[in-house]
C-alpha positions as CSV (number, residue, x, y, z in Angstrom):
1,M,0.0,0.0,0.0
2,C,2.8,2.5,0.9
3,R,4.5,1.9,-2.4
4,S,1.5,2.9,-4.5
5,V,0.9,6.0,-2.3
6,A,4.5,7.0,-2.7
7,G,4.4,6.6,-6.4
8,R,1.3,8.7,-6.8
9,T,2.8,11.4,-4.6
10,A,6.1,11.5,-6.4
11,A,4.2,12.2,-9.7
12,R,2.9,15.4,-8.1
13,V,6.3,16.8,-6.9
14,R,7.2,20.3,-8.2
15,R,10.6,21.5,-9.1
16,G,10.9,24.7,-6.9
17,H,13.5,24.8,-4.1
18,S,14.5,27.1,-1.3
19,R,17.6,27.2,0.9
20,T,17.7,26.7,4.7
21,G,20.5,26.3,7.2
22,A,20.7,22.5,6.5
23,G,21.4,22.9,2.8
24,R,19.3,22.9,-0.3
25,M,15.7,21.9,0.7
26,K,12.6,21.1,-1.2
27,D,9.7,23.5,-1.0
28,A,7.6,22.8,2.1
29,A,4.6,21.9,-0.1
30,E,6.5,19.1,-1.8
31,T,6.4,15.5,-0.8
32,S,9.1,13.2,-2.3
33,D,8.7,9.5,-2.8
34,F,10.9,8.9,0.2
35,I,9.0,11.1,2.5
36,A,5.7,9.7,1.3
37,R,7.0,6.2,2.1
38,L,8.2,7.3,5.5
39,D,4.8,8.9,6.2
40,C,2.9,5.9,5.1
41,V,4.9,3.3,7.1
42,T,4.9,5.4,10.3
43,R,1.1,6.1,9.8
44,E,0.4,2.4,10.0
45,A,2.7,2.0,13.1
46,R,1.2,5.0,14.8
47,A,-2.3,3.7,14.3
48,E,-1.3,0.6,16.3
49,F,0.3,2.8,19.0
50,D,-2.9,4.9,19.2
51,R,-4.9,1.7,19.7
52,I,-2.8,0.6,22.6
53,W,-2.7,4.2,24.0
54,S,-6.5,4.2,24.1
55,M,-6.4,0.9,26.0
56,L,-4.2,2.6,28.7
57,L,-6.5,5.7,28.9
58,D,-9.6,3.5,29.1
59,D,-8.2,1.4,31.9
60,A,-9.7,1.6,35.4
61,D,-6.3,2.5,36.7
62,A,-5.5,5.0,33.9
63,K,-4.3,7.6,36.4
64,A,-1.6,5.4,37.9
65,R,-0.7,3.9,34.5
66,F,-0.3,7.4,33.0
67,Q,2.0,8.4,35.8
68,G,4.0,5.3,35.1
69,F,4.3,6.5,31.5
70,M,5.5,9.9,32.7
71,V,8.3,8.2,34.6
72,E,9.3,6.2,31.5
73,T,9.1,9.4,29.5
74,Y,11.6,11.0,31.8
75,H,13.9,8.0,31.3
76,Y,14.0,8.1,27.5
77,V,13.9,11.9,27.3
78,R,17.1,12.1,29.5
79,F,18.9,10.5,26.6
80,T,17.7,12.8,23.9
81,C,20.8,15.1,24.1
82,P,23.4,12.4,24.6
83,L,22.0,10.6,21.6
84,L,22.1,13.8,19.5
85,E,25.6,14.5,20.6
86,R,26.7,11.0,19.6
87,F,24.8,11.4,16.3
88,E,26.5,14.7,15.6
89,R,29.9,13.3,16.3
90,E,29.4,10.3,14.1
91,I,28.2,12.2,11.0
92,R,30.3,15.4,11.2
93,P,33.2,14.1,9.1
94,D,31.0,13.2,6.2
95,N,28.1,15.6,6.6
96,P,28.9,18.8,8.5
97,S,25.7,20.6,7.6
98,L,23.6,17.8,9.1
99,A,25.8,17.8,12.1
100,D,25.2,21.5,12.5
101,Y,21.4,20.8,12.4
102,A,21.9,18.1,15.1
103,A,23.9,20.5,17.3
104,G,21.2,23.2,17.0
105,H,18.4,20.7,17.8
106,R,20.4,19.4,20.8
107,K,20.4,22.9,22.2
108,E,16.6,23.2,21.8
109,E,16.1,19.9,23.5
110,A,18.4,20.6,26.5
111,G,16.7,20.5,29.9
112,H,13.5,18.7,28.8
113,D,14.2,15.8,31.2
114,V,14.3,18.4,34.0
115,W,10.8,19.6,32.8
116,M,9.5,16.1,33.3
117,L,11.0,15.9,36.8
118,D,9.3,19.2,37.6
119,D,6.0,17.7,36.5
120,L,6.5,14.5,38.4
121,E,7.4,16.5,41.5
122,R,4.1,18.4,41.2
123,L,2.4,15.0,41.5
124,G,4.3,14.1,44.7
125,F,7.2,12.2,43.3
126,D,10.8,12.5,44.6
127,R,13.1,13.8,41.9
128,A,16.2,11.9,43.1
129,R,14.2,8.6,43.4
130,V,12.8,9.0,39.9
131,S,16.2,9.8,38.5
132,A,17.8,6.8,40.2
133,S,14.9,4.4,39.3
134,R,15.4,1.5,36.8
135,P,13.4,2.1,33.6
136,L,11.3,-0.7,32.2
137,R,13.0,-3.0,29.8
138,E,10.9,-1.6,27.0
139,T,12.3,1.8,27.6
140,Q,15.8,0.3,27.8
141,A,15.2,-1.3,24.4
142,L,13.9,2.0,22.9
143,V,17.0,3.9,23.8
144,G,19.5,1.0,23.6
145,A,18.5,0.3,20.0
146,Q,19.8,3.8,19.0
147,Y,23.2,3.2,20.6
148,Y,23.4,-0.1,18.8
149,L,22.7,1.6,15.5
150,M,25.4,4.2,16.2
151,E,27.9,1.5,17.0
152,S,27.0,-0.4,13.9
153,G,27.8,2.5,11.6
154,R,24.1,3.3,11.0
155,A,24.0,6.8,12.6
156,L,21.8,8.2,9.9
157,D,19.0,5.8,11.0
158,H,18.7,7.9,14.2
159,L,16.8,10.4,12.1
160,G,13.9,7.9,12.0
161,Y,13.8,7.9,15.8
162,I,13.6,11.6,16.0
163,Y,11.0,11.6,13.3
164,A,8.8,9.1,15.1
165,L,8.9,10.9,18.4
166,E,8.5,14.5,17.1
167,C,6.4,14.5,14.0
168,D,3.1,13.8,15.8
169,P,3.2,16.1,18.8
170,P,0.9,15.8,21.8
171,R,-2.5,17.5,21.4
172,E,-5.5,18.3,23.5
173,I,-3.6,18.3,26.8
174,E,-6.5,19.5,28.8
175,T,-8.7,16.7,27.6
176,L,-5.9,14.2,28.4
177,A,-5.5,15.7,31.9
178,R,-9.3,15.1,32.5
179,R,-9.1,11.5,31.2
180,V,-6.3,10.6,33.6
181,D,-7.6,12.7,36.5
182,L,-4.4,14.8,36.8
183,P,-3.9,18.6,37.1
184,V,-3.1,20.0,33.7
185,E,-0.2,21.9,35.3
186,A,1.5,18.5,35.8
187,L,1.4,17.8,32.1
188,S,3.3,21.0,31.2
189,T,6.1,19.0,29.4
190,Y,3.7,17.4,27.0
191,A,2.0,20.7,26.4
192,A,5.3,22.4,25.7
193,H,6.3,19.6,23.3
194,G,2.9,20.0,21.5
195,E,3.9,23.5,20.6
196,L,7.6,23.0,20.0
197,D,7.4,19.7,18.0
198,A,5.0,21.2,15.5
199,G,7.8,23.3,14.1
200,H,10.5,20.7,14.7
201,G,8.5,18.2,12.6
202,A,8.3,20.3,9.5
203,E,11.9,21.2,9.7
204,L,13.0,17.6,10.3
205,R,11.0,16.4,7.3
206,A,12.8,18.8,5.1
207,V,16.2,17.9,6.6
208,I,15.6,14.2,6.1
209,D,14.4,14.6,2.6
210,D,17.4,16.7,1.6
211,Q,20.1,14.9,3.5
212,V,19.2,11.2,3.2
213,R,19.9,10.3,-0.4
214,R,21.1,6.7,-0.6
215,A,18.5,4.0,-0.8
216,R,20.2,2.1,2.0
217,D,20.0,5.1,4.3
218,Q,16.4,5.9,3.4
219,A,15.5,2.3,4.2
220,G,17.3,2.6,7.5
221,V,15.5,5.8,8.5
222,I,12.1,4.2,7.6
223,A,12.9,1.0,9.5
224,N,14.0,2.9,12.6
225,A,11.0,5.2,12.6
226,R,8.7,2.1,12.4
227,E,10.6,0.2,15.1
228,T,10.7,3.3,17.4
229,L,6.9,3.4,17.3
230,E,6.7,-0.4,17.8
231,F,9.0,0.0,20.9
232,M,6.7,2.8,22.1
233,S,3.7,0.5,21.6
234,E,5.4,-2.2,23.6
235,L,6.2,0.2,26.4
236,V,2.6,1.5,26.7
237,L,1.3,-2.1,26.5
238,A,3.6,-3.2,29.3
239,L,2.2,-0.3,31.5
240,T,-1.4,-1.2,30.5
241,V,-1.1,-4.9,31.5
242,E,1.1,-4.5,34.5
243,P,-0.8,-5.8,37.6
244,A,-2.2,-2.8,39.4
245,G,-0.6,-3.9,42.7
246,E,2.9,-4.1,41.2
247,L,2.5,-0.7,39.5
248,S,1.2,0.9,42.7
249,G,4.2,-0.5,44.5
250,R,6.7,0.8,42.0
251,L,5.1,4.3,42.0
252,S,4.9,4.4,45.8
253,A,8.6,3.7,46.0
254,L,9.2,6.9,44.0
255,A,7.0,9.1,46.1
256,R,8.2,12.0,48.2
257,T,8.2,11.3,51.9
258,G,7.7,13.6,54.8
């Protein structure tokens, strides 16, 4: 299905171009065959994520399960900047313009793990305990896969990870807060990302389309985007099916005392 969609889209691509800091970019209105395939594959994977996400939100213990997700969000967000720094270092010799983009993006992402700790503290969690806690194995797999790709000489694949996490930003935060029975102020990190990632996603699409040219690299970016969403689905499913007593015990161990 994705191949036919991409073929039809490619036939409509215009020739106009503009220039940005990452090099020569296609006009924002254009969609290349590569980006169409990337969109299609991630759309299918994201639909499965949305289905599992709805299961978590509809669960009788949605409040606790969502707080568990917030803790795991902290654990993978804390590696955003280290991963971008490693990505920048790996690609700079061959692609300095893309490395410059990564460096700029890393500055924009700095401190977002602290934002999540702030939100968790508003809910009564202890910052030090959350920071020292062991992430679920699904979160370890999500982050660890990126380091594996870097070590395997597939640094460009990391663009798929960024694409998967930033090109569908959080929306309707007030509605989400009501569904999980939490104060909207404690979801400020998600609200901020809903605003920031809208711009990041458009820029990233242009960067990926311009900088990822070889078929092997394009396939790697698409595969990593799909796998990232699959890892996220596995993470949310693990939180959804975790026995309520075990989840409660884990969260209680992270609570502020006194």
